[in-house]
Structure formats: C-alpha cells, structure tokens
KOLDO-342203 format. One record per residue (C-alpha): x, y, z; residue in one letter. Coordinates in steps of 0.5 Angstrom, whole numbers, padded with zeros to 4 digits, always signed. Example, Ala and Ser with C-alpha at 12.3 -4.5 7.8 and 13.67 -1.06 7.14 Angstrom:
REM residues 2
{c1->+0025&c2->-0009&c3->+0016&aa->a}
{c1->+0027&c2->-0002&c3->+0014&aa->s}
This chain:
REM residues 371
{c1->-0061&c2->-0001&c3->+0001&aa->m}
{c1->-0055&c2->-0005&c3->-0001&aa->s}
{c1->-0050&c2->-0007&c3->+0004&aa->r}
{c1->-0046&c2->-0010&c3->-0001&aa->d}
{c1->-0039&c2->-0008&c3->-0003&aa->l}
{c1->-0034&c2->-0009&c3->-0009&aa->v}
{c1->-0027&c2->-0007&c3->-0007&aa->v}
{c1->-0023&c2->-0007&c3->-0014&aa->l}
{c1->-0016&c2->-0007&c3->-0011&aa->s}
{c1->-0009&c2->-0005&c3->-0013&aa->l}
{c1->-0006&c2->-0011&c3->-0008&aa->e}
{c1->-0008&c2->-0018&c3->-0006&aa->r}
{c1->-0011&c2->-0020&c3->+0000&aa->w}
{c1->-0006&c2->-0023&c3->+0004&aa->d}
{c1->-0002&c2->-0023&c3->+0011&aa->d}
{c1->+0002&c2->-0017&c3->+0009&aa->v}
{c1->-0004&c2->-0012&c3->+0010&aa->w}
{c1->-0004&c2->-0005&c3->+0007&aa->r}
{c1->-0009&c2->+0001&c3->+0007&aa->r}
{c1->-0015&c2->-0003&c3->+0004&aa->n}
{c1->-0015&c2->-0009&c3->+0008&aa->q}
{c1->-0014&c2->-0005&c3->+0015&aa->y}
{c1->-0021&c2->-0001&c3->+0012&aa->l}
{c1->-0025&c2->-0007&c3->+0010&aa->v}
{c1->-0023&c2->-0011&c3->+0016&aa->h}
{c1->-0025&c2->-0005&c3->+0020&aa->g}
{c1->-0032&c2->-0004&c3->+0016&aa->l}
{c1->-0033&c2->-0011&c3->+0017&aa->l}
{c1->-0032&c2->-0011&c3->+0024&aa->e}
{c1->-0037&c2->-0005&c3->+0025&aa->a}
{c1->-0043&c2->-0007&c3->+0020&aa->d}
{c1->-0045&c2->-0015&c3->+0021&aa->p}
{c1->-0049&c2->-0014&c3->+0015&aa->q}
{c1->-0044&c2->-0012&c3->+0010&aa->l}
{c1->-0041&c2->-0017&c3->+0005&aa->r}
{c1->-0035&c2->-0015&c3->+0001&aa->v}
{c1->-0032&c2->-0018&c3->-0006&aa->l}
{c1->-0025&c2->-0016&c3->-0006&aa->f}
{c1->-0022&c2->-0016&c3->-0013&aa->v}
{c1->-0015&c2->-0017&c3->-0013&aa->v}
{c1->-0010&c2->-0016&c3->-0019&aa->p}
{c1->-0012&c2->-0021&c3->-0025&aa->s}
{c1->-0007&c2->-0026&c3->-0027&aa->h}
{c1->-0004&c2->-0024&c3->-0033&aa->d}
{c1->-0004&c2->-0030&c3->-0038&aa->v}
{c1->+0001&c2->-0027&c3->-0043&aa->l}
{c1->+0006&c2->-0024&c3->-0038&aa->h}
{c1->+0006&c2->-0031&c3->-0034&aa->a}
{c1->+0008&c2->-0035&c3->-0040&aa->a}
{c1->+0013&c2->-0030&c3->-0042&aa->l}
{c1->+0016&c2->-0030&c3->-0036&aa->h}
{c1->+0017&c2->-0038&c3->-0036&aa->g}
{c1->+0011&c2->-0039&c3->-0031&aa->r}
{c1->+0006&c2->-0043&c3->-0036&aa->g}
{c1->-0001&c2->-0042&c3->-0038&aa->l}
{c1->-0005&c2->-0042&c3->-0031&aa->g}
{c1->-0011&c2->-0039&c3->-0029&aa->r}
{c1->-0012&c2->-0034&c3->-0024&aa->g}
{c1->-0015&c2->-0037&c3->-0017&aa->s}
{c1->-0022&c2->-0035&c3->-0018&aa->g}
{c1->-0027&c2->-0034&c3->-0013&aa->l}
{c1->-0025&c2->-0036&c3->-0006&aa->q}
{c1->-0028&c2->-0035&c3->+0001&aa->q}
{c1->-0023&c2->-0031&c3->+0006&aa->v}
{c1->-0023&c2->-0034&c3->+0013&aa->t}
{c1->-0025&c2->-0031&c3->+0019&aa->g}
{c1->-0031&c2->-0027&c3->+0017&aa->y}
{c1->-0036&c2->-0032&c3->+0017&aa->h}
{c1->-0038&c2->-0032&c3->+0009&aa->g}
{c1->-0038&c2->-0024&c3->+0009&aa->r}
{c1->-0031&c2->-0023&c3->+0005&aa->l}
{c1->-0029&c2->-0026&c3->-0001&aa->w}
{c1->-0023&c2->-0025&c3->-0006&aa->q}
{c1->-0023&c2->-0026&c3->-0013&aa->l}
{c1->-0017&c2->-0026&c3->-0018&aa->e}
{c1->-0019&c2->-0026&c3->-0025&aa->p}
{c1->-0016&c2->-0029&c3->-0031&aa->t}
{c1->-0013&c2->-0024&c3->-0036&aa->k}
{c1->-0013&c2->-0027&c3->-0042&aa->v}
{c1->-0012&c2->-0022&c3->-0047&aa->l}
{c1->-0007&c2->-0016&c3->-0047&aa->p}
{c1->-0010&c2->-0009&c3->-0046&aa->r}
{c1->-0007&c2->-0007&c3->-0053&aa->a}
{c1->-0012&c2->-0011&c3->-0057&aa->v}
{c1->-0017&c2->-0006&c3->-0054&aa->g}
{c1->-0024&c2->-0006&c3->-0050&aa->g}
{c1->-0025&c2->-0014&c3->-0051&aa->l}
{c1->-0019&c2->-0015&c3->-0045&aa->a}
{c1->-0023&c2->-0010&c3->-0041&aa->d}
{c1->-0030&c2->-0013&c3->-0043&aa->a}
{c1->-0028&c2->-0020&c3->-0041&aa->l}
{c1->-0025&c2->-0018&c3->-0034&aa->l}
{c1->-0032&c2->-0014&c3->-0033&aa->v}
{c1->-0035&c2->-0021&c3->-0034&aa->r}
{c1->-0031&c2->-0025&c3->-0029&aa->s}
{c1->-0033&c2->-0020&c3->-0024&aa->v}
{c1->-0041&c2->-0020&c3->-0026&aa->r}
{c1->-0040&c2->-0028&c3->-0026&aa->r}
{c1->-0037&c2->-0028&c3->-0019&aa->a}
{c1->-0043&c2->-0023&c3->-0016&aa->l}
{c1->-0048&c2->-0028&c3->-0019&aa->r}
{c1->-0045&c2->-0033&c3->-0015&aa->r}
{c1->-0045&c2->-0029&c3->-0009&aa->l}
{c1->-0053&c2->-0027&c3->-0011&aa->r}
{c1->-0050&c2->-0019&c3->-0010&aa->i}
{c1->-0054&c2->-0015&c3->-0015&aa->d}
{c1->-0053&c2->-0008&c3->-0013&aa->a}
{c1->-0047&c2->-0007&c3->-0010&aa->p}
{c1->-0043&c2->+0000&c3->-0009&aa->v}
{c1->-0036&c2->+0000&c3->-0012&aa->l}
{c1->-0030&c2->+0002&c3->-0009&aa->w}
{c1->-0025&c2->+0003&c3->-0014&aa->v}
{c1->-0017&c2->+0003&c3->-0012&aa->n}
{c1->-0015&c2->+0000&c3->-0019&aa->d}
{c1->-0016&c2->+0005&c3->-0024&aa->p}
{c1->-0016&c2->+0000&c3->-0029&aa->s}
{c1->-0023&c2->-0002&c3->-0027&aa->w}
{c1->-0026&c2->+0005&c3->-0030&aa->a}
{c1->-0029&c2->+0000&c3->-0035&aa->s}
{c1->-0033&c2->-0003&c3->-0030&aa->l}
{c1->-0036&c2->+0004&c3->-0028&aa->v}
{c1->-0037&c2->+0005&c3->-0035&aa->r}
{c1->-0041&c2->-0002&c3->-0036&aa->a}
{c1->-0045&c2->-0001&c3->-0029&aa->e}
{c1->-0047&c2->+0006&c3->-0029&aa->p}
{c1->-0053&c2->+0005&c3->-0024&aa->h}
{c1->-0048&c2->+0002&c3->-0019&aa->w}
{c1->-0045&c2->+0008&c3->-0014&aa->p}
{c1->-0038&c2->+0008&c3->-0015&aa->a}
{c1->-0032&c2->+0011&c3->-0010&aa->l}
{c1->-0026&c2->+0013&c3->-0013&aa->y}
{c1->-0020&c2->+0012&c3->-0007&aa->d}
{c1->-0014&c2->+0015&c3->-0010&aa->v}
{c1->-0008&c2->+0012&c3->-0006&aa->t}
{c1->-0002&c2->+0014&c3->-0011&aa->d}
{c1->-0001&c2->+0019&c3->-0016&aa->d}
{c1->+0001&c2->+0014&c3->-0022&aa->w}
{c1->+0001&c2->+0020&c3->-0027&aa->l}
{c1->+0007&c2->+0022&c3->-0023&aa->a}
{c1->+0011&c2->+0016&c3->-0024&aa->a}
{c1->+0016&c2->+0014&c3->-0029&aa->e}
{c1->+0012&c2->+0010&c3->-0034&aa->r}
{c1->+0012&c2->+0008&c3->-0042&aa->p}
{c1->+0007&c2->+0014&c3->-0045&aa->e}
{c1->+0002&c2->+0009&c3->-0047&aa->r}
{c1->+0001&c2->+0006&c3->-0040&aa->e}
{c1->+0001&c2->+0014&c3->-0038&aa->l}
{c1->-0005&c2->+0015&c3->-0043&aa->e}
{c1->-0009&c2->+0009&c3->-0041&aa->r}
{c1->-0008&c2->+0012&c3->-0034&aa->l}
{c1->-0010&c2->+0019&c3->-0036&aa->r}
{c1->-0016&c2->+0016&c3->-0040&aa->s}
{c1->-0019&c2->+0011&c3->-0034&aa->n}
{c1->-0018&c2->+0017&c3->-0029&aa->e}
{c1->-0022&c2->+0022&c3->-0033&aa->a}
{c1->-0028&c2->+0017&c3->-0033&aa->v}
{c1->-0027&c2->+0016&c3->-0025&aa->l}
{c1->-0026&c2->+0023&c3->-0023&aa->l}
{c1->-0032&c2->+0025&c3->-0027&aa->e}
{c1->-0037&c2->+0019&c3->-0026&aa->r}
{c1->-0035&c2->+0017&c3->-0019&aa->a}
{c1->-0040&c2->+0019&c3->-0014&aa->r}
{c1->-0035&c2->+0020&c3->-0008&aa->a}
{c1->-0027&c2->+0021&c3->-0009&aa->v}
{c1->-0023&c2->+0019&c3->-0003&aa->v}
{c1->-0015&c2->+0021&c3->-0003&aa->v}
{c1->-0010&c2->+0019&c3->+0002&aa->c}
{c1->-0005&c2->+0025&c3->+0002&aa->s}
{c1->-0006&c2->+0033&c3->+0002&aa->a}
{c1->-0002&c2->+0033&c3->-0005&aa->a}
{c1->-0007&c2->+0028&c3->-0008&aa->l}
{c1->-0013&c2->+0033&c3->-0005&aa->a}
{c1->-0010&c2->+0039&c3->-0009&aa->v}
{c1->-0009&c2->+0035&c3->-0015&aa->s}
{c1->-0015&c2->+0031&c3->-0016&aa->k}
{c1->-0019&c2->+0036&c3->-0012&aa->g}
{c1->-0018&c2->+0041&c3->-0017&aa->a}
{c1->-0025&c2->+0040&c3->-0021&aa->d}
{c1->-0029&c2->+0037&c3->-0016&aa->r}
{c1->-0030&c2->+0035&c3->-0009&aa->e}
{c1->-0025&c2->+0030&c3->-0005&aa->v}
{c1->-0025&c2->+0027&c3->+0002&aa->v}
{c1->-0019&c2->+0027&c3->+0005&aa->h}
{c1->-0018&c2->+0020&c3->+0009&aa->v}
{c1->-0011&c2->+0019&c3->+0011&aa->p}
{c1->-0007&c2->+0013&c3->+0013&aa->n}
{c1->-0006&c2->+0011&c3->+0020&aa->a}
{c1->-0004&c2->+0005&c3->+0025&aa->v}
{c1->-0007&c2->+0000&c3->+0030&aa->d}
{c1->-0004&c2->+0004&c3->+0035&aa->v}
{c1->-0005&c2->-0001&c3->+0041&aa->a}
{c1->-0002&c2->-0007&c3->+0037&aa->r}
{c1->+0004&c2->-0004&c3->+0035&aa->y}
{c1->+0005&c2->-0002&c3->+0042&aa->r}
{c1->+0004&c2->-0009&c3->+0045&aa->r}
{c1->+0011&c2->-0011&c3->+0047&aa->p}
{c1->+0013&c2->-0017&c3->+0043&aa->l}
{c1->+0019&c2->-0022&c3->+0043&aa->a}
{c1->+0025&c2->-0020&c3->+0038&aa->r}
{c1->+0025&c2->-0024&c3->+0032&aa->p}
{c1->+0030&c2->-0029&c3->+0031&aa->d}
{c1->+0032&c2->-0027&c3->+0024&aa->d}
{c1->+0033&c2->-0020&c3->+0026&aa->l}
{c1->+0041&c2->-0019&c3->+0026&aa->p}
{c1->+0045&c2->-0019&c3->+0032&aa->a}
{c1->+0048&c2->-0012&c3->+0034&aa->g}
{c1->+0045&c2->-0005&c3->+0032&aa->g}
{c1->+0040&c2->-0005&c3->+0026&aa->t}
{c1->+0037&c2->+0000&c3->+0022&aa->a}
{c1->+0030&c2->-0002&c3->+0020&aa->v}
{c1->+0026&c2->-0001&c3->+0014&aa->y}
{c1->+0019&c2->-0003&c3->+0013&aa->v}
{c1->+0015&c2->-0003&c3->+0007&aa->g}
{c1->+0015&c2->-0005&c3->+0000&aa->t}
{c1->+0022&c2->-0005&c3->-0004&aa->l}
{c1->+0020&c2->-0001&c3->-0010&aa->h}
{c1->+0024&c2->+0003&c3->-0015&aa->q}
{c1->+0019&c2->+0008&c3->-0015&aa->d}
{c1->+0020&c2->+0009&c3->-0008&aa->r}
{c1->+0027&c2->+0007&c3->-0005&aa->l}
{c1->+0033&c2->+0011&c3->-0007&aa->d}
{c1->+0037&c2->+0005&c3->-0008&aa->v}
{c1->+0044&c2->+0008&c3->-0008&aa->e}
{c1->+0043&c2->+0012&c3->-0002&aa->v}
{c1->+0040&c2->+0005&c3->+0001&aa->t}
{c1->+0047&c2->+0002&c3->-0001&aa->g}
{c1->+0051&c2->+0007&c3->+0002&aa->r}
{c1->+0047&c2->+0007&c3->+0008&aa->t}
{c1->+0048&c2->-0001&c3->+0009&aa->a}
{c1->+0056&c2->+0000&c3->+0007&aa->e}
{c1->+0057&c2->+0005&c3->+0013&aa->r}
{c1->+0053&c2->+0001&c3->+0018&aa->l}
{c1->+0057&c2->-0005&c3->+0016&aa->r}
{c1->+0063&c2->-0001&c3->+0017&aa->a}
{c1->+0061&c2->+0000&c3->+0025&aa->d}
{c1->+0059&c2->-0007&c3->+0026&aa->g}
{c1->+0051&c2->-0006&c3->+0025&aa->a}
{c1->+0046&c2->-0008&c3->+0019&aa->t}
{c1->+0041&c2->-0005&c3->+0015&aa->l}
{c1->+0035&c2->-0009&c3->+0015&aa->v}
{c1->+0030&c2->-0009&c3->+0009&aa->l}
{c1->+0023&c2->-0012&c3->+0011&aa->v}
{c1->+0017&c2->-0012&c3->+0006&aa->g}
{c1->+0016&c2->-0015&c3->-0001&aa->p}
{c1->+0021&c2->-0014&c3->-0006&aa->n}
{c1->+0019&c2->-0012&c3->-0012&aa->l}
{c1->+0026&c2->-0009&c3->-0014&aa->l}
{c1->+0030&c2->-0011&c3->-0020&aa->a}
{c1->+0035&c2->-0017&c3->-0019&aa->g}
{c1->+0041&c2->-0013&c3->-0020&aa->e}
{c1->+0039&c2->-0008&c3->-0015&aa->h}
{c1->+0037&c2->-0013&c3->-0010&aa->t}
{c1->+0044&c2->-0017&c3->-0011&aa->s}
{c1->+0048&c2->-0010&c3->-0011&aa->a}
{c1->+0044&c2->-0008&c3->-0004&aa->l}
{c1->+0046&c2->-0015&c3->-0001&aa->e}
{c1->+0053&c2->-0014&c3->-0003&aa->r}
{c1->+0054&c2->-0008&c3->+0000&aa->r}
{c1->+0051&c2->-0011&c3->+0007&aa->g}
{c1->+0044&c2->-0010&c3->+0007&aa->a}
{c1->+0040&c2->-0016&c3->+0009&aa->v}
{c1->+0033&c2->-0017&c3->+0005&aa->i}
{c1->+0028&c2->-0021&c3->+0009&aa->l}
{c1->+0022&c2->-0020&c3->+0005&aa->g}
{c1->+0015&c2->-0020&c3->+0007&aa->g}
{c1->+0013&c2->-0021&c3->+0014&aa->r}
{c1->+0005&c2->-0022&c3->+0016&aa->s}
{c1->+0002&c2->-0016&c3->+0019&aa->f}
{c1->+0002&c2->-0019&c3->+0026&aa->d}
{c1->+0010&c2->-0020&c3->+0026&aa->r}
{c1->+0011&c2->-0013&c3->+0023&aa->v}
{c1->+0011&c2->-0009&c3->+0030&aa->p}
{c1->+0016&c2->-0014&c3->+0033&aa->a}
{c1->+0022&c2->-0012&c3->+0028&aa->y}
{c1->+0020&c2->-0004&c3->+0029&aa->l}
{c1->+0020&c2->-0005&c3->+0037&aa->q}
{c1->+0027&c2->-0008&c3->+0037&aa->h}
{c1->+0030&c2->-0004&c3->+0031&aa->a}
{c1->+0036&c2->+0001&c3->+0034&aa->t}
{c1->+0033&c2->+0006&c3->+0029&aa->a}
{c1->+0028&c2->+0006&c3->+0023&aa->l}
{c1->+0030&c2->+0009&c3->+0017&aa->v}
{c1->+0026&c2->+0012&c3->+0010&aa->v}
{c1->+0031&c2->+0012&c3->+0005&aa->p}
{c1->+0026&c2->+0014&c3->+0000&aa->h}
{c1->+0027&c2->+0018&c3->-0007&aa->l}
{c1->+0024&c2->+0025&c3->-0007&aa->v}
{c1->+0020&c2->+0026&c3->-0013&aa->t}
{c1->+0013&c2->+0028&c3->-0015&aa->p}
{c1->+0010&c2->+0021&c3->-0014&aa->f}
{c1->+0013&c2->+0020&c3->-0007&aa->t}
{c1->+0010&c2->+0027&c3->-0006&aa->d}
{c1->+0003&c2->+0024&c3->-0007&aa->s}
{c1->+0004&c2->+0019&c3->-0002&aa->l}
{c1->+0002&c2->+0018&c3->+0005&aa->d}
{c1->+0007&c2->+0013&c3->+0008&aa->p}
{c1->+0003&c2->+0008&c3->+0013&aa->i}
{c1->+0010&c2->+0007&c3->+0015&aa->k}
{c1->+0010&c2->+0014&c3->+0018&aa->l}
{c1->+0004&c2->+0012&c3->+0023&aa->y}
{c1->+0008&c2->+0005&c3->+0024&aa->e}
{c1->+0014&c2->+0008&c3->+0026&aa->y}
{c1->+0011&c2->+0014&c3->+0031&aa->l}
{c1->+0007&c2->+0008&c3->+0034&aa->a}
{c1->+0013&c2->+0004&c3->+0036&aa->v}
{c1->+0017&c2->+0011&c3->+0038&aa->g}
{c1->+0024&c2->+0008&c3->+0036&aa->r}
{c1->+0029&c2->+0014&c3->+0033&aa->p}
{c1->+0027&c2->+0015&c3->+0026&aa->v}
{c1->+0032&c2->+0018&c3->+0020&aa->v}
{c1->+0028&c2->+0020&c3->+0013&aa->s}
{c1->+0030&c2->+0023&c3->+0007&aa->t}
{c1->+0025&c2->+0030&c3->+0006&aa->p}
{c1->+0019&c2->+0026&c3->+0003&aa->v}
{c1->+0012&c2->+0028&c3->+0004&aa->a}
{c1->+0009&c2->+0026&c3->+0011&aa->g}
{c1->+0016&c2->+0026&c3->+0015&aa->f}
{c1->+0019&c2->+0033&c3->+0013&aa->r}
{c1->+0013&c2->+0036&c3->+0016&aa->e}
{c1->+0014&c2->+0033&c3->+0023&aa->l}
{c1->+0018&c2->+0037&c3->+0028&aa->s}
{c1->+0018&c2->+0032&c3->+0034&aa->i}
{c1->+0024&c2->+0029&c3->+0038&aa->p}
{c1->+0027&c2->+0023&c3->+0035&aa->g}
{c1->+0025&c2->+0024&c3->+0028&aa->v}
{c1->+0031&c2->+0027&c3->+0024&aa->h}
{c1->+0030&c2->+0029&c3->+0017&aa->v}
{c1->+0036&c2->+0030&c3->+0013&aa->v}
{c1->+0038&c2->+0030&c3->+0005&aa->p}
{c1->+0040&c2->+0024&c3->+0001&aa->p}
{c1->+0048&c2->+0026&c3->+0002&aa->t}
{c1->+0048&c2->+0026&c3->+0009&aa->d}
{c1->+0043&c2->+0020&c3->+0010&aa->f}
{c1->+0048&c2->+0015&c3->+0011&aa->a}
{c1->+0052&c2->+0018&c3->+0017&aa->e}
{c1->+0045&c2->+0021&c3->+0020&aa->a}
{c1->+0043&c2->+0013&c3->+0021&aa->v}
{c1->+0050&c2->+0011&c3->+0023&aa->a}
{c1->+0050&c2->+0016&c3->+0029&aa->h}
{c1->+0043&c2->+0014&c3->+0031&aa->a}
{c1->+0045&c2->+0007&c3->+0031&aa->v}
{c1->+0051&c2->+0009&c3->+0035&aa->s}
{c1->+0047&c2->+0013&c3->+0040&aa->e}
{c1->+0041&c2->+0008&c3->+0041&aa->d}
{c1->+0036&c2->+0013&c3->+0045&aa->p}
{c1->+0031&c2->+0010&c3->+0049&aa->a}
{c1->+0024&c2->+0009&c3->+0046&aa->t}
{c1->+0019&c2->+0015&c3->+0046&aa->v}
{c1->+0011&c2->+0014&c3->+0047&aa->e}
{c1->+0009&c2->+0020&c3->+0042&aa->h}
{c1->+0002&c2->+0022&c3->+0043&aa->s}
{c1->-0004&c2->+0023&c3->+0038&aa->g}
{c1->-0002&c2->+0018&c3->+0033&aa->v}
{c1->-0008&c2->+0017&c3->+0029&aa->p}
{c1->-0011&c2->+0010&c3->+0029&aa->d}
{c1->-0015&c2->+0006&c3->+0024&aa->w}
{c1->-0021&c2->+0006&c3->+0028&aa->s}
{c1->-0022&c2->+0013&c3->+0026&aa->a}
{c1->-0021&c2->+0012&c3->+0019&aa->r}
{c1->-0026&c2->+0007&c3->+0019&aa->v}
{c1->-0031&c2->+0011&c3->+0021&aa->e}
{c1->-0029&c2->+0016&c3->+0016&aa->q}
{c1->-0030&c2->+0011&c3->+0010&aa->m}
{c1->-0036&c2->+0008&c3->+0013&aa->a}
{c1->-0039&c2->+0016&c3->+0013&aa->s}
{c1->-0037&c2->+0016&c3->+0006&aa->v}
{c1->-0040&c2->+0010&c3->+0004&aa->l}
{c1->-0047&c2->+0011&c3->+0007&aa->a}
{c1->-0048&c2->+0017&c3->+0003&aa->r}
{c1->-0047&c2->+0013&c3->-0003&aa->l}
{c1->-0052&c2->+0008&c3->-0001&aa->r}
C-alpha cells in the first residue's frame, strides 16, 4: 500500500507557514514511512517576462531540509499560457510525472489544494485524489474567463475526488450540496504561541495594533485599514501589518502615508512574538461571500496568545462571544481599535483553543481511507 503523497498546493513551502505546511509537517512527524512531493505554484515564464523578470525557469525538484529525504518541493515551469488550451496543462502534468519518476514514486495519493491541477486528476484516474478546499475562489472577484476555468476544474474535482475536505462551515454547505465532505477546520500550535518570546526589534515603540496575515485585496479592507492607521497615529500609536504583501503598489503607498507600518512576511517561528507584544490584535477584513468562505488561521493564533482582538464581522470572529474579542462594523472599527490600544488590558488565557495536532489526526484518517 502506497505511503507516498503528492500535495498540489496554492502556496510555496517557505518559512511563512500556512495550513498545508502545518498539516504536512504533522503527518511526516507522525508517519516515518510517509514521503511527500509538495508541488508549489509554477513559475510562469510569460508573466515573468511581461513584468521585467526575464525568461528564467522554475527551481524544479529540490529536497526540503529537516525531513531526512522524505519531503521534496517541485516548482514546475509554465511555458505556455492556459489560453492556448490543454497543451499548457499537459506540459505541467508531464513535469510532475518526471519528478515522481526521479523519486521512484509510482502510485501516490493526490492531495489537490490548487484546483488548476484537475488536469492531473483527469490524467491519472487510478491515483486516489483528495480535494482540499480552503477558499471559495468562485466567490471572489475574477475575470469571467478565469471563473469559467475555475468552475470547470472544480466540477472535475468534486466528481472524481474520493474525498473532499473543507476548512469552514460555509464551504461544507456550498461544496457539500451534492456529495459528502469532511470538515477539517484550521488551528494553531498552542504551546508554541504561548511560549514567552522577546519583543521584536522592528515592532514600533508605544501602543501597537497588529495584523498578521497575507495582505490581499480579496481580504483586507484597505480603506478601513487606512482610517485605523490615521486614528492610531493621532494618539501616538501604530498600526502594524505583518505578512506577505500582495497589495497593489498604490494601496501600499496609501497605507504607509496614513501611518501604517508594513513589515512584510515573517517566519513562522517569529510570528508569535509580534502577537504576544501587540497592545491589540486586529482584523480589518472585508465582509463578502469570499471572506465568508474562510476559516482564518489568525482566529486561532489570536486566541492562543490572548491579547484583545477587534474584528469586522467576518466569519469565524463574528460567531465568538468571549471576553476580549470585539466584533464591530467597519464604520466603528478605527475608534474601537483606538479604545482597545488605550485600555491595554491584561493578556487572557483562553481555554479549548484547537491545536494542529488534532487536525493532523483528522487528515491522517481521511488519507488512510483513500489508501
């Protein structure tokens, strides 16, 4: 019985850890026979050339350190746009097959997080597939051609995958309308987030409202964020944004002009320090059908450290009714954050915060049934 797994991820394996990395790391720790090929988003040659980055190739197949040769990362090279038809996908499928031959893996389980890899599920119907849905991209604002491609790929995955895992209650409803799905929410490494750490040198002095997460226009309410930065600056405090910045350049510049400090991505082992030493933690998110599909990892991270939280009424946070978590409408957000920072209440240790170890056990159970 195969112990090999191919994870087709929407994100890279790097030091900014997300759901897939926590789960795969836990599975590798729990099963010494498991081998994983982690396929990251491909290097798009045409896109890179159009943005002045030359005609380089993806990094190809590389071993990830720390796992004794049982974890490999593959960055394929996408040489053709998908507009040309099936040939673009066929070339990407070939790159995965070539990597598997090098690793002597011939009958893996497919873990599909990136729906564009429906092409591999079609090409290898005998390999059992798991579709792991972490975002409802059909609810995001995208060009119609891209949405049509997403709809087509998702239809293949929902039909052919032997198991479908979703991270949120909303996704359980939308993706489970016509088939069984398994709800595996997100979590946090509770002990690590509660282990006291020194204050980061680049965290501004004085009162701070800290946001941790990828800065993305599908999630972040840029106007509310800017108003909050201005309001805090008036009190001598600072809004600090920690996470990879995918905002357009004009949005980044506007936020910085209004007083926000944008630090960029920080490694997973450094993130708890920013949360522990924040005066308050914030979630200035848009409330849309797309954000309603999410199960924000920051929900669990914020609860683990126990600093006061102010959030717009987004999924996950709006269901909470616990001390120290304040859910307010966007119109009141900046003032609520300023009040939380000025109050600077003591840290609270919330009980029952879900740990990644329990989610790893759930995923291991799903994968065992596929094998």
